[in-house]
C-alpha positions as CSV (number, residue, x, y, z in Angstrom):
1,X,-47.8,168.4,131.3
2,X,-50.9,166.4,130.7
3,X,-50.9,163.3,128.5
4,X,-52.8,163.5,125.3
5,X,-54.4,161.0,123.0
6,X,-52.9,161.1,119.5
7,X,-55.6,162.4,117.0
8,X,-53.8,160.7,114.2
9,X,-52.9,157.1,113.3
10,X,-49.4,155.6,113.1
11,X,-50.0,155.2,109.4
12,X,-50.8,158.9,108.9
13,X,-47.7,159.8,110.8
14,X,-45.6,157.5,108.7
15,X,-47.0,159.0,105.5
16,X,-46.2,162.6,106.8
17,X,-42.6,161.6,107.7
18,X,-42.1,160.3,104.2
19,X,-43.3,163.7,102.8
20,X,-40.9,165.4,105.2
21,X,-38.0,163.3,103.9
22,X,-38.9,164.3,100.4
23,X,-39.0,168.0,101.3
24,X,-35.6,167.7,103.0
25,X,-34.0,167.0,99.6
26,X,-35.5,170.1,97.9
27,X,-33.9,173.5,97.2
28,X,-36.7,175.0,99.3
29,X,-35.3,173.3,102.4
30,X,-31.7,174.2,101.5
31,X,-32.7,177.8,101.3
32,X,-34.5,177.6,104.6
33,X,-31.3,176.3,106.3
34,X,-28.9,178.6,104.4
35,X,-29.4,181.4,107.0
36,X,-28.0,179.1,109.6
37,X,-30.3,180.1,112.4
38,X,-32.7,178.1,114.6
39,X,-36.3,179.2,114.1
40,X,-37.0,179.0,117.8
41,X,-33.9,180.3,119.7
42,X,-32.4,182.2,116.7
43,X,-28.9,180.9,117.6
44,X,-26.5,180.7,114.7
45,X,-26.0,177.1,113.7
46,X,-24.2,175.6,110.8
47,X,-26.8,174.8,108.1
48,X,-26.0,171.1,108.1
49,X,-26.5,170.9,111.8
50,X,-30.1,172.2,111.7
51,X,-32.9,169.7,112.0
52,X,-36.3,169.7,110.4
53,X,-39.0,170.5,113.0
54,X,-42.8,170.5,112.6
55,X,-44.2,173.6,114.2
56,X,-47.4,171.7,114.9
57,X,-46.2,168.2,115.6
58,X,-47.3,165.2,113.5
59,X,-48.8,163.5,116.5
60,X,-50.9,166.6,117.3
61,X,-52.3,166.7,113.7
62,X,-49.6,168.7,112.0
63,X,-48.7,168.0,108.4
64,X,-45.5,168.0,106.4
65,X,-46.2,171.2,104.5
66,X,-43.8,174.1,103.9
67,X,-45.8,176.3,106.2
68,X,-45.4,173.9,109.1
69,X,-41.7,172.9,108.8
70,X,-38.9,175.0,110.1
71,X,-35.2,174.6,110.7
72,X,-34.3,174.1,114.4
73,X,-31.2,173.4,116.4
74,X,-31.0,170.0,118.0
75,X,-31.5,171.4,121.5
76,X,-34.8,173.2,120.6
77,X,-36.0,170.3,118.6
78,X,-35.4,167.9,121.5
79,X,-37.0,170.2,124.1
80,X,-40.0,171.1,122.0
81,X,-41.0,167.5,121.4
82,X,-44.8,167.4,120.9
83,X,-45.6,170.9,122.1
84,X,-47.9,173.2,120.2
85,X,-46.7,176.7,119.4
86,X,-48.6,178.2,122.3
87,X,-47.3,175.5,124.7
88,X,-43.8,176.1,123.6
89,X,-44.1,179.9,124.1
90,X,-45.4,179.3,127.6
91,X,-42.4,177.0,128.3
92,X,-40.0,179.7,127.0
93,X,-41.6,182.3,129.3
94,X,-41.1,180.1,132.3
95,X,-37.3,180.0,131.5
96,X,-37.2,183.8,131.5
97,X,-39.0,184.2,134.8
98,X,-37.0,185.0,137.9
99,X,-37.4,182.0,140.2
100,X,-36.8,184.2,143.3
101,X,-39.5,186.7,142.6
């Protein structure tokens, strides 16, 4: 994957992380996690084990808004890192391809 230059400053990222921490304490977040499923892989996970993931990562210009935050399992959160949704979809497709075809 190509390296990219962060379009946002460290200060902006820090501010968005604080917003995310605040959202994590809300009923809205508890309801999001109550289904106990990862947004990306759909695996059933105990709600307390779900992590908060920004669909559009903060370093790529994403914000800590309800429409950009989803519950994810640790595995998906770790693998997704700074990928945009289209980049993540492309990655998932490569996992499904037959390497022998």
